[in-house]
C-alpha positions as CSV (number, residue, x, y, z in Angstrom):
1,M,28.6,-213.7,33.2
2,A,24.9,-214.3,33.6
3,L,24.9,-212.2,36.6
4,M,26.6,-209.4,34.8
5,H,24.1,-209.6,31.9
6,S,21.2,-209.5,34.3
7,Y,22.7,-206.4,36.0
8,G,23.2,-204.6,32.7
9,Y,19.6,-205.4,31.7
10,L,18.3,-204.0,35.0
11,M,20.3,-200.8,34.6
12,S,19.0,-200.3,31.0
13,L,15.4,-200.6,32.2
14,L,16.0,-197.9,34.9
15,N,17.6,-195.6,32.4
16,S,14.7,-196.0,30.0
17,Q,12.2,-195.1,32.7
18,S,14.1,-192.1,33.8
19,T,14.3,-190.8,30.3
20,T,10.5,-191.2,29.7
21,L,9.5,-189.2,32.7
22,P,10.4,-185.7,31.2
23,N,8.6,-186.7,28.0
24,S,5.5,-187.5,30.0
25,S,5.7,-184.2,31.9
26,V,6.2,-182.3,28.6
27,Q,3.1,-184.1,27.2
28,L,1.2,-183.1,30.4
29,N,2.2,-179.5,30.1
30,S,1.4,-179.4,26.4
31,S,-2.1,-181.0,27.1
32,Q,-2.6,-178.3,29.8
33,Q,-1.6,-175.6,27.4
34,R,-4.0,-177.0,24.8
35,Q,-6.8,-177.0,27.4
36,N,-6.1,-173.4,28.3
37,D,-6.1,-172.5,24.7
38,H,-9.5,-174.1,24.2
39,S,-10.9,-172.3,27.2
40,G,-10.5,-169.0,25.4
41,P,-9.7,-165.5,26.8
42,A,-10.9,-164.4,30.2
43,A,-14.4,-163.2,30.7
44,P,-15.0,-159.4,30.1
45,T,-15.3,-157.3,33.2
46,H,-18.1,-155.2,31.8
47,Q,-16.2,-152.0,32.0
48,Y,-17.2,-148.9,30.1
49,T,-16.4,-145.2,29.6
50,Q,-19.2,-142.8,29.9
51,R,-19.4,-139.0,29.3
52,C,-21.5,-137.3,32.1
53,S,-22.2,-133.9,33.6
54,V,-21.4,-133.3,37.2
55,P,-24.2,-131.6,39.2
56,S,-23.6,-128.5,41.3
57,F,-23.2,-128.5,45.0
58,A,-26.6,-126.7,45.4
59,R,-28.4,-129.4,43.5
60,R,-26.9,-132.1,45.6
61,F,-27.7,-130.2,48.8
62,V,-31.4,-130.0,47.8
63,A,-31.4,-133.7,47.0
64,E,-29.9,-134.5,50.4
65,L,-32.5,-132.3,52.1
66,I,-35.3,-134.2,50.4
67,D,-33.7,-137.5,51.5
68,F,-33.3,-136.1,55.0
69,L,-37.1,-135.5,55.2
70,F,-37.7,-139.0,53.9
71,A,-35.3,-140.5,56.4
72,F,-36.8,-138.5,59.2
73,F,-40.2,-140.0,58.4
74,I,-38.7,-143.6,58.4
75,K,-37.0,-142.9,61.8
76,L,-40.3,-141.6,63.2
77,L,-41.9,-145.0,62.3
78,F,-38.9,-146.8,63.8
79,F,-39.1,-145.0,67.1
80,H,-42.8,-145.3,67.2
81,C,-42.3,-149.1,67.0
82,L,-39.8,-148.9,69.9
83,V,-42.4,-147.0,71.9
84,D,-45.0,-149.7,71.2
85,F,-42.7,-152.4,72.3
86,G,-41.9,-150.4,75.5
87,V,-38.2,-149.9,74.8
88,I,-38.1,-146.1,75.3
89,N,-41.4,-145.5,77.2
90,E,-39.8,-145.5,80.6
91,K,-37.1,-143.0,79.5
92,I,-39.6,-140.6,78.1
93,D,-41.7,-140.8,81.3
94,K,-38.7,-139.8,83.4
95,L,-38.0,-136.9,81.1
96,L,-41.6,-135.5,81.5
97,T,-41.6,-135.7,85.3
98,D,-41.2,-132.6,87.5
99,D,-38.1,-134.0,89.1
100,S,-36.2,-134.0,85.9
101,D,-33.1,-131.8,85.7
102,L,-30.2,-131.2,83.4
103,Q,-28.3,-134.2,84.5
104,S,-31.3,-136.5,84.0
105,L,-31.7,-135.0,80.5
106,V,-28.0,-135.7,79.7
107,D,-28.4,-139.3,81.0
108,I,-31.5,-139.9,78.9
109,T,-29.8,-138.5,75.9
110,Q,-26.8,-140.8,76.4
111,G,-29.2,-143.7,76.8
112,L,-31.0,-142.9,73.5
113,F,-27.7,-142.5,71.6
114,P,-27.4,-146.2,70.7
115,L,-31.0,-146.2,69.4
116,E,-30.1,-143.1,67.3
117,M,-27.1,-145.0,65.8
118,L,-29.3,-148.0,65.1
119,G,-31.8,-145.7,63.3
120,R,-28.9,-144.4,61.2
121,V,-27.8,-147.9,60.3
122,L,-31.4,-148.7,59.2
123,I,-31.5,-145.6,57.0
124,S,-28.1,-146.5,55.5
125,F,-29.3,-149.9,54.6
126,I,-32.5,-148.6,53.0
127,E,-30.4,-146.0,51.0
128,A,-28.0,-148.7,49.8
129,L,-31.0,-150.8,48.6
130,F,-32.3,-147.7,46.7
131,I,-28.9,-147.1,45.1
132,S,-28.2,-150.7,44.2
133,Y,-31.6,-151.9,43.0
134,G,-34.1,-149.0,43.0
135,W,-37.7,-149.3,44.1
136,G,-40.9,-148.3,42.4
137,C,-40.5,-145.1,40.4
138,V,-37.0,-144.5,41.8
139,P,-34.5,-146.1,39.4
140,A,-31.3,-147.8,40.5
141,G,-28.6,-145.4,41.4
142,S,-31.0,-142.8,42.9
143,T,-32.8,-142.1,46.1
144,P,-36.1,-140.2,46.3
145,G,-34.3,-136.9,46.6
146,K,-31.8,-137.7,43.8
147,A,-34.6,-138.9,41.5
148,I,-36.5,-135.6,42.0
149,M,-33.4,-133.6,41.2
150,A,-32.5,-135.8,38.2
151,I,-29.1,-137.0,39.5
152,Q,-27.8,-140.5,40.3
153,V,-24.9,-142.3,41.8
154,I,-22.8,-144.5,39.5
155,P,-19.6,-146.5,40.1
156,C,-16.4,-144.5,39.3
157,Y,-12.9,-145.9,39.3
158,S,-11.4,-142.9,37.5
159,V,-12.6,-139.6,36.1
160,T,-11.0,-137.1,33.8
161,S,-12.2,-133.8,32.7
162,I,-12.9,-133.0,29.0
163,P,-11.0,-129.9,27.8
164,G,-13.3,-127.1,26.7
165,S,-16.4,-128.7,28.3
166,N,-18.0,-129.1,31.7
167,D,-18.5,-132.8,31.1
168,V,-16.2,-135.6,32.4
169,N,-15.2,-139.0,31.2
170,I,-16.0,-141.7,33.8
171,F,-14.4,-145.2,33.8
172,A,-16.8,-147.5,35.6
173,L,-18.6,-150.8,35.7
174,F,-22.1,-151.7,34.5
175,T,-23.1,-153.4,37.8
176,R,-23.6,-151.7,41.1
177,N,-22.1,-153.4,44.1
178,F,-24.5,-153.4,47.1
179,F,-21.6,-153.5,49.7
180,S,-20.1,-150.5,48.0
181,S,-23.4,-148.7,48.2
182,L,-23.7,-149.7,51.9
183,L,-20.2,-148.4,52.6
184,R,-21.1,-145.1,51.0
185,S,-24.4,-144.7,53.0
186,L,-22.8,-145.7,56.3
187,L,-20.0,-143.2,55.9
188,K,-22.4,-140.5,54.9
189,N,-24.9,-141.1,57.7
190,M,-22.4,-141.9,60.5
191,L,-19.3,-139.8,59.9
192,V,-20.3,-136.8,57.9
193,I,-23.5,-136.0,59.8
194,L,-21.7,-136.5,63.1
195,L,-19.1,-133.9,62.0
196,F,-21.7,-131.2,61.6
197,P,-21.2,-128.2,61.0
198,L,-18.0,-129.3,59.3
199,S,-20.1,-131.5,56.9
200,P,-19.7,-129.2,53.9
201,A,-16.0,-129.8,54.0
202,A,-16.7,-133.4,52.8
203,Y,-17.6,-132.0,49.4
204,V,-14.5,-130.0,48.7
205,F,-12.9,-132.7,46.5
206,Q,-12.7,-132.5,42.7
207,F,-15.8,-133.0,40.6
208,N,-18.0,-132.3,43.7
209,R,-17.1,-135.8,45.1
210,A,-17.6,-136.3,48.8
211,V,-15.2,-138.2,51.0
212,Y,-17.7,-141.1,51.0
213,D,-17.7,-141.1,47.2
214,L,-14.0,-141.5,47.2
215,A,-14.1,-144.3,49.7
216,A,-16.8,-146.2,47.8
217,K,-15.5,-145.3,44.3
218,T,-18.7,-143.6,43.2
219,I,-19.6,-140.2,41.7
220,V,-22.9,-138.3,41.4
221,V,-23.9,-137.2,37.9
222,F,-26.9,-136.0,36.0
223,V,-29.3,-138.7,34.8
């Protein structure tokens, strides 16, 4: 009989422990829920809607032309540094000799192609810095050419036209992402320029957005 009583007492202890486990889990879940409630709602994503005017293709072309002259000056300094370090001195000397022919010209051009691509990467990086942070009298979102033409690049996740007006509503973020700006600059300087004379076809999208604007989720508007 004592053995039966001890066995019954042991089974009652096991049942009481098994019944208290769900209650503890419920209390844990309720405490987690209270902690989530005290944490408050999620942080705002700083999204906004802005009414802007889209510049014409001609204005953007003039801005790109000014930026091209600025980039050409930067590339001259870049190649001048390469000449000082003796990177391309030998190739230029071969080009200026009397024994140079068409094949040697092609070979030298192919040899300089990686340096040309490196120069374009440098220009793309500088342009991305201008668009993301600005510099001097050039505000963020603009390059020297865009600042002169009073236009700027802003993030754009969706754009809708306003009936009865030339303006558009733009859904965007307050902050400019450097990597998005770098993607835009690389696509513009690497792909679009290499596709010349088909480059104007990159601007045939709605609201004068180029293919690199769509890829980087940006749009060019008036300041």
